[in-house]
N, C-alpha and C positions, 0 to 999 in steps of 0.2 A: 504494500500500500504506500504509494508515494505521498509525501506530505504528512505522514503519521509522526507526530512529535513525541510519542510515548517513550519513556525511558525503558530499555529492556530490563525485565525482571527475571532473576535467576535464583532458585533455591540454593543458597550458599552451601548447605551441607552436602549437596551433590556435585558441586563444582570441582572437578578433578579427583573426586573420591567416590568409590563404589558404595552404594547404600542398598539396604533391603527395602524395596519399594513398599511392601506391606507394613513396614514399621515407621514410615514417614508420616502417617496420620493415625489417629486413634478413633475408635467408635465413641459416640456420645449418645446417651439415651435420648430417644425421641427427637433426634436431630440428623441433619446432613452436614457433614464437615467437608470443606474443600480447602485444598492447599495448592497454590500455584507453584509448579515446578519450573516452568519456563514460559515467558510471555514476551514475544517478539512481534514485530510488524507482520511477519509471514505466518504466524500462528501461535497457538498456546498449547501447553501440556498442563493438565490439572488433575490432581489426585482427589478422589471423592471417597468418603466413608459414609454409608447409609445405614441407619439403624433399621431393624425390621419394621415394616409398615410404612416407612417414609417413601415419598414419591415426588417426582417432578412431573407436573401436569403437561399435557400435550402442548407442544410448541414447534416452531420451525426455526431453522438456522440457514443463513445464506451460504454456508460452506459445508463440505463433507466433514464428518466427525468420526474418528476411529475410537472405538471403545474396546479396551482390554480389561477383562475381569481379573482382578488380582487375588480376591478372596471371596468365598461364598458364592451366591447365585442371585439372579434377579430376572425379572420379566421386562423386556423392552417391547414397546409397541411402536412399530415402524410402518407408516402408511396403512394403519388400521389392522395390521397383523401382529399377533403376539409372538415373540421369540424368546425362549428361555435360554439364558446364558449362564455359564459357571466358570469358576477359576480356571485360568489357562486358555480361555477362548477369547476370540477377537471378532468384532463385527463392525461394519461401516454403516453409519446412519447417513444416507444421502442428503445432499443439500436440498433445501426447499421441500422436503417431505416431512409431514407432521410425525413427531415421535414423542414418546413419554417413557419414563423410567419408574418401575415399582420394585421396592425391596421386599421380596417374598421371605427373605431372611437377611441378617446383617451381611453386607457385602461392600467390597471396595472395587473401584474402577479407575482406570487411568483414561482420561479423555484427551485426545489429540485433535485439535481443530486446525486445519490448514486453510489459510485465508486467501491463497492465490493459486 
């Protein structure tokens, strides 16, 4: 994105050091926790921890989003179709297609959004 004046954001604990991704964020009762790993004009990487029963309501994004399940399992709804995903799996939520996230149990996911 040209003209984007945002300062790049990097999770310093990962800069040049290997980290256990599942340990970078903790579960919080009745909450969704997010931690930005990397935020640059070309895209973002964000780690989420969802408590059981938490959800993101249906929405769209103008960019493809890659979801990697780090721990547990969840139900993603993409274009009106439910997809169950679990630890070790990856799925792409296409740009401009409505999607939602529901935590059927506690789970963690890494979301990579590519902006260009």
